[in-house]
N, C-alpha and C positions, 0 to 999 in steps of 0.2 A: 504494500500500500504506500502510495506516495505522500499521503497526508494532505493532498489538495482537496479542497471542498468541491463537491459536485453540486451544481446549482439545480435544486429540485423545485424552485419556485413555480407555482401553478400546477404541479403534479397532484393528482387525486388518488388517494388510497382509501378504500372503504368510504367512511363518512368525512374523512379529513381532506382538506385542500391545503397544501404546503404553501406558506406565504413568503417568509424571509427568515434568515438566521436570527435566533433570539439572543444568543451570547456569542462571543468570539469563538470561532471554530476551534475545537480541540482535536489535535492530531490523534488518530486511532480511536477516538471516542465516538465519532459519528455526529456529535453535537446536538443541540436543541434548536428547533425551529419554531417560529410562531405558525400555528396552524388554525384554520377555521373549520369548525364542525358544520355539518349540513344544517344544524339548528341555528347557526350564527355565532356561537361561542368561539372566542379566539383565546388561545392559550399556548404556552410553551410546551412542546412535546418532544421526546427523543425521536429524532428522525429515523434512527435505526429501528425502533419499535414500530413506527408507522409503516415503514417499507416492508418489514417482516410480517406485518399483520398482527402484531402483539397488542397494538393500540389501534382500535378501529373507530372510536368516537369519543366525545367528551364524557365526563363522569355523569352528568345529568341524563344524557341520552342512554348511556350504558345502564343506569338504574331503570329508566323507562323500558328499555328493551327487555331487561331481565324480568321486570314485573309483568310485561305484556307480551311475552314471547310465545304464547300459544298461537300457532299458525294453522290456519284452516284454508283448504283449497275447495272451491265449489265452482264447477263450470270452468271458465277461463280465468277466474280470479283467485289469487292466493294473497291473503292478507293476515295480519295479526288480529287477535281478538278485539283489540281496541278499535282498529280500522273497520272491522266488520260491524261492530256495534254502531259506529257512526254512520256507516253506509246504510244500515238497516233501520236506523232511527230508534235503536234500543239504548238504554243506559248500559255502560260497560259492566256495572255491577250486576245488572239483570242477566246478561249473557253469561258472565263468569259464574254467577250463582247457579244457573241452570246446568251449565257444563259440569261444575263441581258436584252438583246433586245427582249426576248420572243421567240427565235427560238424553234421549237420542239427539244427536247433533242437528238433524233436520228440524226437529220440534223446537229445540233450544233457539234456533236461528229464525224460525218462521212464526212462532206463537206471538200474536199481537202486532205483527208487521203488516203494514199497508200492502195489499196484494199488488197494487200498481208499482210500488217501489220494488217489490220482490221480482215482478215480471220484467221490469226494466234492467235490474241488476243481473238476474239469472234467467234469461229467456227460455233456455232449455233446462227444466227442472227434473229431467228424467234421472240424472245422476244424483247420488247423495253427497253431501259435503263430507270431506275427509280431513281428519286431524293429522296435519303434517308434522307438527312439533308440539309436544305436550308441556313445554316449559322447563325441561330438564337441562337447559343449557348451563354450562359450567360457570358462566359469569366472567370469563377472562376476555371480555370483548371491549374493554374500556378504550 
């Protein structure tokens, strides 16, 4: 390694966009760069961790992902539980409670939902929704 800094300004990794060096470049350390998360948070992050995928997003987003990482696929749409709740017009707590109580996924996602919204979102309802991820992510996605 020559110790010369690679300009990574503008590069995007996961939710991070690399902006500019945060502190003077440290030879063989990789250095810290100011990065902007997709939510708008700007903070200093180890560029080595960003490039290797060890840091994927800011701490606030990581907590939100960990909390809402139940992922459901239905038709052509794959979204987390929070996004499905919003799209269907349900409270996130309602959908979460139904899933945790063992409701069949189709019932949990359709009970009390406006049929027009449902038909616009999922025109072909012949397939059942599928739980893609149950929230068992290890949380190393900061």
